[in-house]
N, C-alpha and C positions, 0 to 999 in steps of 0.2 A: 853143801859142804862149805866149811868156814875154814877160813886162813888163818891158821892159831896165832902167825904173827901179828896181824893185824886185824882179827875179829871181825873183817868184812868178809862177805861172800866170795869165795874164791871163783876167779875166772875158768874158761876150759882151757884143757891142755894147751899150749903154745905150739904152732904148726913149725916153730923154728926162725933162724934169721932170715931177714927179706936179705937177699943179696945185695952186696954193695956195687955200683958201677951202672952201669945203663943210665936211663935219662930221665930225668927228676922235671915235671911242670908243675908253675907256680903260680897259682893263679894272685891277683893283687899283689906280683912280686916286686913292686916298685916303691911298695909302700914301707912303715916304719919296721913292721918285722920282716916282711920278705928281702928290705937290705942288711937288716943286720943278720939273715940267716946265709946270705948268701955266699961267704966265703966258706962256710962249712958244706954248703950243699956242694960247690965246685970239690973239695975234698972226699966225698963220698961217692957222686955221680961223674960218669965221663962226659954227658951233656946236662946242662940246666937251661929251660928255657922259661920264661918270664912272661905272662900276660897281664896288661896293666891297661887302663884308659886314661892314666895321668888326669884324674880328675882336678880341675882348677882349686878346690876346696884345700886341698894336700898339695897339688904342682902345679901354683901358679903360670911356670914358665912355660910347663907342659915338655920340658927336657928330661932327658935320660938321668936319674939323679946319679950323681957324682959317690953317693954311697954303695950303690949297686956294683959289686963284684966286675971285673971287665970280662970275667970269661962266661958271661952270664947274657945269654939271647935275648933282648927285650922285644916282645912284638905289642905294639900297642893297638889293643882291643879292647871291646867291653863284653864282660861275661855274659849280658843276658843278651846278645846278639847271636843267633844261630849261624848268620854267616860268618862272623869271627872265629866260632869254631870250627868250619867248615874248612876256613883257609888254613887257620893252623895246625889240626888234626889233618891235613893233606900230606903235611911233613913231618910232622912228631908223632912219635909212637911212645908213650910215657909209660915207665914201668910203675913210676909212683907220684902221684899228683898230692902237692900239698896247697890246699884251699884256703885262702888269706881273704881274698876279696871278700867285701862286706863293707855298706855300711854301718858307722857303729854309734852314732850320737843317740844316746838315752834321751835327752832332753827334745833333740831335734828327730826324733822319729813319732814323738807324738803329733807333731806340726806335718809331717812328712811321712806318713804311714806309707804313702802307696810306694813310695821310692825305696823303704827300708825294703818293705816286702817284696818288692822286685827285684832288688839285687841280691837280697840275702836268699830269697826263698826260688823266683825264677830264675836268677842268676846259677843257681846250684842245679837245678832242674835241665836250664842249659846244657851244663857243663857233662850230665851224666847223658843225656840225649844225644852229645855230639862223639860222647866217647863211644855209645852204642851203635851209633848211625856208622862210624866209621870204625866198627869191628879194632878198635883201640884200646880194650879194657887194659887198665894197669894192674899191677900184684897189690897195691895198698892206697890207699886216700887216707891224707891226715887232714882234719878238719881242725882248724880253728875256731873254737867254742868260746862260750862267755859263760862265767859265774851269773849273768843276769837271767839267766833260765832257769835260776832259782827262786829269785823273786826275793821276799824277805827271809826265805829260809826257816828252819826252823828253830825253836824256842823251847826253854825248859822251865817249867812251872816251878817254883820256889816253893810251892808247898807240897805237890805232889811227887816232884821230879819227872815227873810225863812229857816227852814231846809233844808240842801242837804247831799248829800251822797259823799265824796271826794273818797273814794274807796283807794284801795292801794296805798303807794306812791313806785314809781316806782325806778329802780336803779339809772336813768340819774338824777331825782330829788336829791336822797339822795348823789350822788356823789358831787352834786353841795353844798350840805351844805344846802339845802331847805328844813328845818325840818318841820315846819308848812305849814297851807292853808291859804296865803295873804288874809288879809282882811274878816278872819272870825273866830269864836270862837268855841271851843268844848263844848256838852252839854254832862251830865250823862247819862248812857247807865239804858234803862228800857225795859224790853222785852213787855210791853203794848204800848211804843212809838218807839222804836227803832228797825230796820228790821236787821235782821241780816245779814250782809255779810261779810264771813271770810275772812282773807287776809293769814291766815297760811293752809297748809294741817293738822296742830292740828287742829286747829278751824273748818278745813270743816268736818273731820272726830266726831269731839263732834257735830255738827250740824246735822249730818247723823244721829248719835247715838240718838238725841234727837227726831229725827221725825221717824225715827224707834218704838221706845219704845212706843212714844204716839200713832201712829196707831195700833200698834198690842194691846195694852193695852185697847184702846177704843174699838175695835173689839171684845175682849173677855170678858170684864166686869170687868178689873183689873184699879185700880185706879193710873195713873202715876203722881209721883210731880216731876218737872224738877228744879232745884237749881243751878243758874248760878252764879259762885263764881268768886270774884275777885282774888288778889294775894294772895294768904294762906301764911302764915309763922308763924315761932315759935318753943318752944320747941319741940324736937322730929323730926324735917326736917332732912332730909338725908344731912348729910355733906361730901357725896363720889359723890355724883349724880351731875356732872357739867351741865345738863341741867336745874334744879329747882333750887331756892332758890335764888334769887340774895341778899337778904337782909342777909343770912347766909356768902356767900361768901364774902359779904362785911364786915362782923362781922371777918371773917377768916385773911383778909388782913389787917385789923386794929390791929387785934392782933398780927399779925406779925411785926408790925410799919411800914407797907406800905402806902402810899397814894392810898385812893380807885379811880380808873379809872371812869370817867363819859362819857357813851356814848352821843352822839349827841354834844350840848350843854349843858347836865344836867339840862333840863327843861322839859324831859319827866315825864310826869304824871301818876302815879298810885294809886290804891285803893289798900293800903297794909292792909290785915285783918285777926287779930290774931285768931290762930287755935282753941284757946278755943270759940270764937264767933262762927265759923266755924261750931264747935263740937256742938254747943247748937242749930244752925240752924239746921242741917239735924237729930238729935235728934226730935225738934219740929216736922219735915216734915212727921216724923212713925207713929205720933198720934195726928196729929194736926185735924182741920175740912178738907174736902177735898178741895182744893185752886183753884179747876175749872182748866181750861187748859190753864191759862197762865203761864210761867216758873216764878221763882223767883228769884230777882237778891237778891246777898247777898255780902257785903262788908261793910267797914267801914264807908260808907256813906260821907266819903270826900277824895279829891284828894290830894295827895303829890306829890311833884317832887322827881325826885331821888335823885338830889344834896340834898334836906333836909334831906331825910333819911340815905343817905352818911355822912350829918353833924353830927348828931345824934349820929350814929356809930362809926365815928372819936373822937367824944368828950369823949366818953364812954372809949376808949381804950386810950386817948389823945396819937393819932395817926396824923400823918402830915393831914392838909387840903386836902381834894378832890381834884383832878383835872380834867378838862374838857378834852376827847382825840381826838374829833371829829368824832371816828369810830362809825359806825352803822350795825345793824344787819337786814335781809331780813326777812320780813314778823313781823315785830315789828310794833306795832301801836303808833302811838304820843301821844294821851293821851286817859286814860280810867280808869273811876270811876263809881259806882253805885247809881242809885235812892232806896233806902232800903224802902221807904212807903208802897210797896206792902208786903214787909217782914213781916213789923208791923200788918199790916191789917190781912193777911191770917194765918199768925204762929204764931202773938202775940209776936214776937222777934225783937230785937234791940241791934245794936252791942255796948258792954261795955268799951272795950279797945281804948285807942288813941294809936298814933303812939308812942309816947314818952315811954309809958307804955309797950308796945309789945315790941321795941327795947331792953329794958331794961331788960324784961324776959326771950329773946330770947340770948341775951349776956353773962347773967348768968348762963343758961344750956348751954350754950357752952363755957363756962370756966370750967363747972363742968365736962366735959368728958374728959376722959382717951387719952392721946396723941396715934395718931395711930387707 
């Protein structure tokens, strides 16, 4: 059956709203997204518990983030450690789990594949084993996944109009400066119509994470809700992690009066979605009607070139114009943006912030940070 409003396969009937109140457990809850969600979670749940290992790549002082809402109970622990789950679940019976804990660096995952697989896949299985071991099954688990599961996604032939999947761009193709796929145009990513085909280790681990969670959840009667996020940015983003946050990097360069370097030809397209919008989407997923088995795409709903984003940032800081370097990174896709119509239908959610508004919010926040 097809939903006539969106022309995508309809999900199974909803089983109703997940009740508000109770306990919410958030993995990676002291990170960028977890802290942004924390005030909203406290409004929805009687108790909110976050587990986070305070990794030095994100938390150099290993202290509780000031942005984490005061009412959230923070447990320092590693999601890959079964002993951490035994200690936590001895006193926590979650009604809803928001699973954010993950290694996220696309480039880093090539050199540290074991680390990414261990955290993203084994960390998930340890969570699931712990819940079952302690007879602590929640009503729902909300997974923060990634657009990286799609890889290059689908492109449409200019000649035939048919969709095809070009796959990963090879080293030889990139070395020649052949950035696009000749005679074709990319299309928006949608879980209902785009077949996942990751081209990075990170993306492969996130797809495995999705599959593990959904197979387990449907087997034990837990509702899995998978959100595939596009490029999340905004206030609160780590300013020391070199593997995430291209817009925060651009801001730091422009603020220092430098010209922002643009990889490839500067025409790489991305879907930059502000953290405020992402937090609202994830919060909606904790209590919205059950959306069925189709993952939900979360983005700004529009694609922007890297050059456009860099130009906005350079203009904000009155920095030199960005410049094209011709450099490239293995595992990067050429274009990526989301079709967010399903999110509107099943979550009642839509993005609110434009890239211009988001860049201003990010830059204003960065400018207010103390040096060092």
